[in-house]
N, C-alpha and C positions, 0 to 999 in steps of 0.2 A: 915215968910212963910217958908212952908218945901221946901226942895232943894233934887236933886238927884246928885251924883258924881259918877266918876269912873277915875280909874288911869291906863294908859299905860305905858309899861316899855319896854325900847331896851336896850338891852346890847350889846357893841362893842367896840372897839379901838376909843382911843379919837379923832381922825380926823374923824371918821365914825359917831359919834353922834354929834360932831361939826357941820358937813354938813346937818344930820337931822333937826337939831335945827335951822340952819340958814334958811332953806329951809321951815319949816312952820313958822317961826319967824312972817313973812309978812303976813300970812292968816288972821286972825282973833284974835288978841291977846288980846281982852278983853274977849274971851271964854274960854281961859284955861292959865293954868299957867305951863311953862315948864322948867326944870333945870338939870344940868348935875351933877350926883353923881360918885364920884371916890370911887371904892370898892375894896376888894381883887382880883375880877378875871377881873378887869378893870375899864371900864366906863358903866353908865348907864344913859340913857335919859328918864326922868319920866316926864309924863304929866297929869296934873290932869285936868279934865273936870269938871265943877258944871253948873249947868241948874236948872231951874225953873221946868222942868219935864222931865219925860224918852223920849220922843220925840225929845226936845231939845237937850237934851244931846245925842242922839243916831245921829241925825243928824250932830253935831258936830264932834262926832267920826269918823263917816263914810266920813266926810270931811278930816278930820287928815289922816286917813289910805290911802284915795285914793291920798293925796300929798306925804305922808310918801313911799307909794308904788312906785310912779313916781320918788321921789328921789333915791331910792334902786335901781330901774332899771338903771337910770342914772350912779350911783356909780358902779354898776357890770360891765357896758359896758364899763367904763374907764379903770377898773382894766386888 
């Protein structure tokens, strides 16, 4: 069966991307894969979303972005 996929990438410090990953891990882990990559610029959170159709992937991405946005707001208010 054909599938649709997209990758979200977020760059930041180790503590920042760790907090983002921790915040989304409880969401619906069967709908995406997430990992932290270390590169020359610091750290990157990569989130791969795969679904049966575009609507499914879009809904998952929308949920993830809402969750990530809330986490970012919380992190910014703590700084």
